[in-house]
ROSE-4610 file (N, C-alpha, C; in Angstrom, 1 decimal, always signed):
// ROSE-4610
residu = [M/M/M/E/E/E/E/E/E/R/R/R/N/N/N/I/I/I/R/R/R/I/I/I/C/C/C/E/E/E/H/H/H/P/P/P/A/A/A/V/V/V/D/D/D/N/N/N/I/I/I/L/L/L/S/S/S/G/G/G/Y/Y/Y/A/A/A/K/K/K/I/I/I/A/A/A/E/E/E/Q/Q/Q/K/K/K/E/E/E/I/I/I/L/L/L/I/I/I/A/A/A/W/W/W/D/D/D/V/V/V/T/T/T/L/L/L/S/S/S/K/K/K/K/K/K/L/L/L/P/P/P/I/I/I/R/R/R/D/D/D/L/L/L/D/D/D/L/L/L/I/I/I/A/A/A/I/I/I/L/L/L/G/G/G/N/N/N/A/A/A/M/M/M/E/E/E/N/N/N/A/A/A/I/I/I/H/H/H/G/G/G/C/C/C/E/E/E/K/K/K/A/A/A/K/K/K/A/A/A/E/E/E/T/T/T/K/K/K/Q/Q/Q/I/I/I/H/H/H/V/V/V/L/L/L/I/I/I/R/R/R/Q/Q/Q/T/T/T/K/K/K/Q/Q/Q/S/S/S/V/V/V/S/S/S/V/V/V/R/R/R/I/I/I/E/E/E/N/N/N/T/T/T/C/C/C/P/P/P/Q/Q/Q/T/T/T/V/V/V/F/F/F/F/F/F/S/S/S/E/E/E/G/G/G/L/L/L/P/P/P/V/V/V/R/R/R/K/K/K/T/T/T/G/G/G/G/G/G/G/G/G/I/I/I/G/G/G/V/V/V/G/G/G/S/S/S/I/I/I/M/M/M/A/A/A/S/S/S/V/V/V/R/R/R/K/K/K/Y/Y/Y/H/H/H/G/G/G/S/S/S/V/V/V/Q/Q/Q/F/F/F/S/S/S/A/A/A/D/D/D/G/G/G/G/G/G/S/S/S/F/F/F/V/V/V/V/V/V/E/E/E/L/L/L/K/K/K/L/L/L/P/P/P/L/L/L/D/D/D/R/R/R/C/C/C/A/A/A/G/G/G/A/A/A/Q/Q/Q/N/N/N/T/T/T/E/E/E/R/R/R/R/R/R/K/K/K/E/E/E/K/K/K]
num = [1/1/1/2/2/2/3/3/3/4/4/4/5/5/5/6/6/6/7/7/7/8/8/8/9/9/9/10/10/10/11/11/11/12/12/12/13/13/13/14/14/14/15/15/15/16/16/16/17/17/17/18/18/18/19/19/19/20/20/20/21/21/21/22/22/22/23/23/23/24/24/24/25/25/25/26/26/26/27/27/27/28/28/28/29/29/29/30/30/30/31/31/31/32/32/32/33/33/33/34/34/34/35/35/35/36/36/36/37/37/37/38/38/38/39/39/39/40/40/40/41/41/41/42/42/42/43/43/43/44/44/44/45/45/45/46/46/46/47/47/47/48/48/48/49/49/49/50/50/50/51/51/51/52/52/52/53/53/53/54/54/54/55/55/55/56/56/56/57/57/57/58/58/58/59/59/59/60/60/60/61/61/61/62/62/62/63/63/63/64/64/64/65/65/65/66/66/66/67/67/67/68/68/68/69/69/69/70/70/70/71/71/71/72/72/72/73/73/73/74/74/74/75/75/75/76/76/76/77/77/77/78/78/78/79/79/79/80/80/80/81/81/81/82/82/82/83/83/83/84/84/84/85/85/85/86/86/86/87/87/87/88/88/88/89/89/89/90/90/90/91/91/91/92/92/92/93/93/93/94/94/94/95/95/95/96/96/96/97/97/97/98/98/98/99/99/99/100/100/100/101/101/101/102/102/102/103/103/103/104/104/104/105/105/105/106/106/106/107/107/107/108/108/108/109/109/109/110/110/110/111/111/111/112/112/112/113/113/113/114/114/114/115/115/115/116/116/116/117/117/117/118/118/118/119/119/119/120/120/120/121/121/121/122/122/122/123/123/123/124/124/124/125/125/125/126/126/126/127/127/127/128/128/128/129/129/129/130/130/130/131/131/131/132/132/132/133/133/133/134/134/134/135/135/135/136/136/136/137/137/137/138/138/138/139/139/139/140/140/140/141/141/141/142/142/142/143/143/143/144/144/144/145/145/145/146/146/146/147/147/147/148/148/148/149/149/149/150/150/150/151/151/151/152/152/152/153/153/153/154/154/154/155/155/155/156/156/156/157/157/157/158/158/158/159/159/159/160/160/160]
x = [-8.0/-8.2/-7.3/-7.5/-7.2/-6.3/-4.9/-4.1/-4.3/-4.6/-4.7/-3.8/-3.6/-2.7/-3.5/-3.5/-4.6/-3.7/-4.2/-3.2/-4.2/-3.7/-4.4/-4.1/-2.7/-2.4/-0.9/-0.5/+0.5/+2.0/+2.0/+3.2/+3.5/+4.9/+5.1/+5.1/+5.6/+5.7/+4.1/+3.2/+2.2/+1.1/+1.5/+0.4/+0.8/+2.2/+2.5/+1.9/+2.6/+1.5/+0.2/-0.5/-2.0/-2.6/-1.8/-2.1/-2.0/-0.8/-0.4/-1.9/-2.4/-3.2/-4.7/-4.9/-6.1/-6.3/-5.3/-5.0/-5.2/-4.8/-5.3/-6.6/-7.1/-8.4/-9.4/-9.2/-9.8/-10.0/-8.7/-8.9/-9.6/-9.8/-10.6/-11.9/-12.4/-13.8/-14.4/-13.1/-13.5/-13.4/-14.5/-14.7/-13.7/-12.8/-12.2/-12.8/-13.1/-13.3/-12.3/-11.5/-10.5/-10.6/-10.2/-10.2/-8.9/-7.8/-6.5/-6.0/-5.5/-5.0/-3.5/-2.5/-1.1/-0.4/+0.8/+1.5/+2.9/+3.5/+4.6/+5.6/+6.0/+6.9/+6.3/+6.5/+6.4/+7.6/+7.7/+8.7/+8.7/+8.0/+7.8/+8.6/+9.1/+10.3/+9.3/+9.5/+8.7/+8.5/+9.7/+9.7/+8.6/+8.4/+7.3/+6.0/+5.7/+4.4/+4.0/+5.1/+4.7/+4.5/+5.1/+4.9/+3.4/+3.1/+1.4/+0.7/+0.9/-0.4/-0.3/+0.8/+0.8/+0.1/+0.7/+0.1/-1.4/-1.9/-3.5/-4.3/-3.6/-4.4/-4.4/-3.3/-3.3/-4.2/-4.5/-5.5/-6.8/-7.0/-8.2/-8.7/-7.9/-8.0/-8.2/-7.7/-8.0/-9.1/-9.6/-11.0/-12.1/-11.8/-13.0/-13.1/-12.1/-12.0/-12.9/-12.6/-13.1/-14.4/-14.9/-16.4/-17.3/-18.6/-19.7/-20.6/-20.3/-20.9/-20.8/-21.9/-22.3/-21.2/-21.2/-20.4/-19.2/-18.0/-17.0/-16.5/-16.1/-15.6/-14.5/-13.6/-13.0/-13.0/-12.9/-12.9/-11.5/-10.5/-9.6/-9.7/-9.4/-9.4/-7.9/-7.2/-6.0/-6.0/-5.5/-5.7/-4.4/-3.8/-2.7/-3.1/-2.7/-3.0/-1.4/-1.4/+0.0/+0.5/-0.6/-0.1/+0.1/-0.7/-0.6/-0.8/-0.8/-1.5/-2.2/-3.3/-4.5/-4.9/-5.0/-5.5/-6.6/-7.8/-8.9/-8.9/-9.2/-9.2/-10.4/-11.5/-12.6/-13.1/-12.9/-13.3/-14.6/-15.1/-15.9/-15.0/-15.7/-14.9/-16.0/-15.5/-16.4/-16.8/-18.3/-19.2/-18.3/-17.3/-16.7/-15.2/-14.4/-13.4/-12.6/-11.5/-10.8/-10.0/-9.7/-9.1/-8.5/-6.9/-6.2/-5.5/-6.0/-5.3/-5.5/-6.4/-7.1/-6.4/-5.9/-5.3/-6.1/-6.2/-6.7/-5.8/-6.2/-5.4/-6.2/-5.6/-6.1/-6.3/-7.4/-7.2/-6.4/-5.9/-4.9/-3.2/-3.2/-1.8/-1.6/+0.0/+0.3/+0.3/+1.0/+1.0/+1.8/+2.5/+3.4/+2.9/+1.8/+1.4/+0.7/+0.1/-0.5/+0.8/+1.8/+3.3/+4.1/+4.2/+4.6/+3.9/+2.6/+2.0/+2.2/+2.0/+2.4/+3.7/+4.9/+6.2/+6.2/+5.6/+5.8/+5.5/+3.8/+3.2/+4.0/+4.5/+5.3/+6.5/+7.2/+8.2/+8.1/+6.7/+6.8/+5.8/+5.7/+4.8/+3.5/+2.9/+1.5/+0.7/-0.6/-1.5/-2.4/-3.2/-3.8/-4.5/-5.9/-7.1/-7.8/-7.9/-8.7/-10.0/-11.0/-12.2/-13.0/-14.0/-14.8/-16.1/-17.5/-18.6/-19.5/-20.3/-21.4/-20.9/-19.7/-19.2/-18.3/-18.0/-16.8/-15.9/-14.5/-13.5/-12.7/-12.4/-11.6/-10.2/-9.7/-8.1/-8.0/-7.8/-7.5/-6.1/-5.1/-4.2/-3.9/-3.0/-2.8/-1.1/-0.4/+0.9/+1.4/+1.8/+1.8/+3.3/+2.9/+4.1/+5.4/+5.0/+5.9/+6.9/+6.5/+7.4/+8.4/+7.8/+8.5/+9.6/+10.4/+11.4/+12.5/+12.1/+12.7/+13.1/+12.0/+12.2/+13.0/+13.1/+13.6/+15.1/+15.6/+16.9/+17.3/+16.5/+17.3/+17.3/+16.4/+16.5/+17.9/+18.2/+19.3/+20.8/+20.5/+21.9/+22.1/+21.0/+21.2/+21.7/+21.4/+21.9/+23.3/+24.0/+25.4/+26.3]
y = [+6.0/+5.1/+3.9/+3.0/+1.7/+1.0/+0.5/-0.1/-1.4/-2.0/-3.4/-4.1/-5.5/-6.1/-7.2/-6.9/-7.9/-8.6/-10.0/-11.3/-11.7/-11.5/-11.9/-13.4/-13.5/-14.9/-15.4/-16.7/-17.1/-16.4/-16.3/-15.6/-14.1/-14.0/-12.9/-11.5/-11.6/-10.5/-10.0/-11.1/-10.7/-10.3/-11.1/-10.6/-9.2/-8.5/-7.4/-6.3/-6.5/-5.6/-5.4/-6.5/-6.3/-6.0/-6.3/-5.6/-4.1/-3.5/-2.0/-1.5/-2.0/-1.5/-1.5/-2.8/-2.8/-1.7/-1.0/+0.0/+1.2/+1.4/+2.8/+2.6/+1.3/+1.5/+1.6/+1.1/+1.4/+3.1/+3.6/+5.1/+6.0/+5.3/+5.7/+5.3/+4.5/+4.0/+3.2/+2.3/+1.5/-0.1/-0.6/-2.0/-3.0/-3.8/-5.2/-6.5/-7.2/-8.6/-9.5/-10.1/-10.9/-12.5/-13.1/-14.5/-14.9/-15.1/-15.3/-16.7/-17.5/-18.7/-18.9/-18.6/-18.6/-19.6/-20.2/-21.0/-20.0/-20.4/-19.3/-19.1/-20.0/-20.1/-20.1/-19.2/-19.6/-19.4/-20.1/-19.7/-18.7/-17.6/-16.0/-15.0/-14.1/-13.1/-12.4/-12.1/-11.4/-9.7/-9.2/-8.0/-8.1/-9.1/-9.3/-9.3/-10.1/-10.1/-8.8/-8.1/-6.9/-6.1/-5.9/-4.9/-5.4/-6.6/-7.0/-6.6/-6.9/-6.8/-5.2/-4.6/-3.4/-2.5/-2.8/-1.8/-2.0/-3.2/-3.6/-2.9/-3.0/-2.5/-1.1/-0.3/+0.8/+1.3/+0.7/+1.3/+1.2/-0.1/-0.4/+0.7/+1.2/+2.1/+3.5/+3.7/+4.9/+5.0/+3.6/+3.6/+3.8/+3.2/+3.6/+4.9/+5.6/+7.0/+8.0/+7.8/+8.3/+7.9/+6.8/+6.4/+7.2/+7.4/+8.1/+7.4/+6.1/+5.1/+5.4/+5.1/+5.2/+4.1/+2.9/+2.0/+1.9/+2.0/+1.5/+0.4/-0.5/-1.8/-2.6/-3.3/-4.0/-5.7/-6.6/-8.0/-8.5/-9.1/-9.7/-11.4/-12.0/-13.6/-13.8/-14.5/-15.0/-16.5/-17.5/-19.0/-19.4/-20.5/-21.1/-22.8/-23.0/-24.6/-25.3/-26.4/-26.9/-26.4/-26.0/-25.5/-23.7/-23.2/-21.7/-20.9/-19.7/-18.5/-17.8/-17.7/-16.6/-15.8/-14.5/-13.3/-12.6/-12.4/-11.7/-10.7/-9.2/-8.1/-7.3/-7.0/-6.4/-5.0/-4.0/-3.0/-1.8/-1.1/+0.0/+0.8/+1.4/+2.5/+3.5/+4.2/+5.4/+4.5/+5.1/+4.1/+4.1/+4.9/+5.0/+4.8/+3.5/+3.4/+3.5/+4.2/+3.9/+3.0/+2.3/+1.5/+1.7/+1.2/+1.2/-0.2/-1.0/-2.2/-3.0/-3.2/-4.0/-3.4/-2.6/-2.0/-0.6/-0.6/+0.8/+1.7/+3.0/+4.0/+5.2/+6.2/+7.4/+8.6/+9.2/+10.5/+11.4/+11.8/+12.4/+12.1/+10.8/+10.1/+9.7/+9.4/+9.5/+8.0/+7.7/+6.4/+5.1/+4.3/+3.2/+2.0/+1.8/+0.7/-0.5/-0.1/-1.1/-1.7/-1.1/-1.5/-2.5/-2.1/-2.7/-4.3/-4.0/-5.5/-6.3/-5.4/-6.5/-7.0/-6.3/-6.6/-7.9/-7.8/-8.8/-10.0/-10.2/-11.0/-11.9/-11.0/-11.6/-12.3/-11.9/-12.4/-13.7/-14.4/-15.7/-16.3/-15.7/-16.2/-16.4/-15.6/-15.6/-14.9/-14.8/-13.9/-12.9/-12.0/-10.9/-10.4/-10.0/-9.4/-8.2/-7.0/-6.3/-5.7/-5.6/-5.4/-4.1/-3.8/-2.8/-3.0/-3.0/-3.0/-2.5/-1.6/-1.1/-0.5/+0.3/+0.5/-0.3/-1.4/-2.4/-2.7/-2.7/-3.0/-4.0/-4.9/-6.4/-6.5/-7.0/-7.4/-8.7/-9.8/-10.9/-11.4/-12.2/-12.9/-14.3/-15.0/-16.4/-16.4/-16.9/-17.0/-18.5/-19.3/-20.4/-21.0/-21.6/-22.3/-22.9/-23.6/-24.7/-23.7/-22.5/-21.7/-20.8/-20.6/-19.5/-19.7/-21.1/-21.3/-20.7/-21.1/-20.7/-19.2/-18.6/-17.1/-16.3/-17.2/-16.6/-16.9/-18.1/-18.5/-17.3/-17.0/-16.1/-14.8/-14.3/-13.1/-13.2/-14.2/-14.4/-14.2/-14.6/-14.8/-13.2/-12.5/-11.0/-10.1/-10.5/-9.7/-10.0/-10.8/-11.3/-10.4]
z = [+32.1/+31.3/+32.1/+32.2/+32.3/+31.7/+31.5/+30.9/+30.7/+29.8/+29.8/+28.9/+28.9/+28.2/+27.3/+26.0/+25.3/+24.6/+24.8/+24.2/+23.0/+21.9/+20.7/+20.4/+20.4/+19.6/+20.4/+20.2/+20.6/+20.0/+18.7/+17.9/+18.6/+19.1/+19.9/+18.7/+17.8/+17.1/+16.1/+15.8/+15.5/+16.7/+17.8/+19.0/+19.5/+19.3/+19.7/+18.8/+17.5/+16.5/+16.6/+16.7/+16.8/+18.0/+19.1/+20.3/+20.6/+19.9/+19.6/+18.9/+18.0/+17.1/+17.7/+18.8/+19.5/+20.4/+20.7/+21.8/+21.3/+19.8/+18.9/+18.5/+18.3/+17.8/+19.2/+20.1/+21.4/+21.7/+21.8/+21.9/+20.7/+19.7/+18.6/+18.4/+19.2/+19.6/+18.4/+17.8/+16.7/+17.6/+17.3/+17.6/+16.7/+17.4/+16.8/+17.3/+16.1/+16.6/+16.1/+17.1/+16.8/+16.6/+15.6/+15.3/+15.0/+15.7/+15.4/+15.9/+15.1/+15.5/+14.5/+15.3/+14.9/+15.9/+15.4/+16.5/+17.0/+17.7/+18.1/+17.1/+16.3/+15.2/+13.8/+12.9/+11.7/+10.6/+9.5/+8.8/+7.9/+8.5/+8.0/+8.8/+8.2/+9.1/+9.5/+10.7/+11.9/+11.0/+10.3/+9.8/+8.6/+7.9/+7.2/+7.3/+8.5/+9.1/+9.7/+10.2/+10.6/+9.4/+8.3/+7.6/+6.8/+6.8/+6.5/+7.0/+8.2/+9.4/+9.9/+10.0/+10.5/+9.4/+8.5/+7.2/+6.9/+7.2/+6.8/+8.2/+9.4/+10.5/+10.3/+10.0/+9.8/+8.8/+7.8/+6.8/+7.1/+7.8/+8.3/+9.1/+10.2/+11.5/+10.6/+9.6/+8.5/+7.7/+7.4/+6.6/+7.5/+8.9/+9.6/+10.0/+10.4/+10.8/+9.6/+8.1/+7.2/+7.0/+7.6/+7.1/+8.0/+7.4/+7.9/+9.1/+9.0/+9.8/+11.2/+11.8/+13.3/+14.1/+13.5/+14.3/+13.5/+13.9/+13.0/+13.7/+12.8/+13.2/+12.2/+12.9/+12.2/+12.6/+11.5/+11.8/+11.4/+12.4/+11.8/+12.1/+10.8/+10.8/+10.3/+11.1/+10.8/+11.2/+10.0/+10.2/+9.6/+10.4/+9.9/+9.6/+8.9/+8.5/+8.1/+8.0/+7.5/+6.4/+5.3/+4.1/+4.1/+4.8/+4.6/+5.6/+5.7/+6.6/+5.8/+6.2/+5.5/+6.5/+5.8/+6.5/+6.0/+6.5/+6.3/+7.2/+6.7/+7.6/+6.9/+7.5/+7.0/+8.0/+7.1/+8.0/+7.3/+8.1/+7.9/+7.0/+6.2/+5.1/+4.5/+4.0/+3.1/+1.9/+1.5/+0.5/-1.0/-1.1/-2.4/-1.9/-2.5/-2.5/-3.9/-4.0/-5.4/-5.9/-6.8/-7.3/-8.3/-8.6/-10.1/-10.0/-11.2/-11.3/-10.1/-9.5/-8.7/-7.0/-6.8/-6.0/-5.3/-4.1/-3.4/-3.7/-4.0/-4.0/-3.5/-3.0/-2.3/-3.6/-3.3/-4.5/-4.0/-2.9/-2.9/-3.0/-3.2/-3.2/-1.9/-1.9/-0.3/-0.1/+1.2/+1.7/+0.9/+1.6/+1.0/+1.6/+2.3/+3.0/+2.0/+1.2/+0.2/-0.7/-0.9/-1.6/-0.6/+0.7/+1.5/+1.6/+1.8/+1.8/+0.5/-0.6/-1.9/-2.1/-1.8/-1.7/-0.6/+0.6/+1.7/+0.8/+0.5/-0.1/-1.2/-2.2/-3.2/-3.0/-1.8/-1.8/-1.4/-0.8/-0.2/-1.2/-2.5/-3.3/-3.1/-2.4/-2.1/-2.6/-2.3/-2.9/-2.4/-2.9/-2.2/-3.2/-2.3/-3.2/-2.1/-3.0/-2.1/-2.9/-2.1/-2.4/-1.7/-2.0/-1.0/-1.7/-0.6/-1.2/+0.0/-0.3/+0.6/+1.8/+1.9/+3.3/+4.0/+3.3/+3.7/+2.8/+3.6/+2.7/+3.1/+2.3/+2.8/+1.9/+2.8/+2.1/+2.6/+1.7/+1.7/+1.2/+1.9/+1.5/+2.0/+1.3/+1.6/+1.3/+2.5/+2.2/+2.4/+1.4/+1.3/+2.0/+3.3/+4.0/+3.3/+2.5/+1.8/+0.9/+0.8/-0.3/+0.6/+2.0/+3.0/+3.5/+3.4/+3.7/+2.9/+1.6/+0.3/+0.3/+0.5/+0.6/+1.8/+2.8/+4.0/+3.6/+3.1/+2.7/+1.7/+0.7/-0.4/+0.1/+1.2/+1.9/+2.8/+3.5/+4.3/+3.3/+2.5/+1.1/+0.7/+0.4/+0.3/+1.3/+2.5/+3.7/+4.0/+3.4/+3.6/+2.8]
């Protein structure tokens, strides 16, 4: 199999994490449609972007693997405006997805991905919503950029 470098967006950390998941999806024969527009720099820590996108992509790949659908796919839409960064990831999933208090849960337990997404979104005073319908799972989140600089400064004070 030929090694290909996939360039998804201008932001180095986001491009790196999404490119890594693109390779995993390709190995698992999962189709991904990318629509990502981000600048090289954001007032959001790389670690938080990786927590959000890495966990969301890992969950999307797991959902596709568990689905009985013939075609397994993931649609990734990430948009940056002056006011916010919006993320929408939709993936093929089993017909039945379990939720508790608006959050997806596994019948068998395990995994901390959703908790990591929630913690990072909360840090930036953002919003997140999970939904599932007819073999399709969606996570949508919004991070207001005007609140991000304050969240980063608070985090830096904690680290000192």
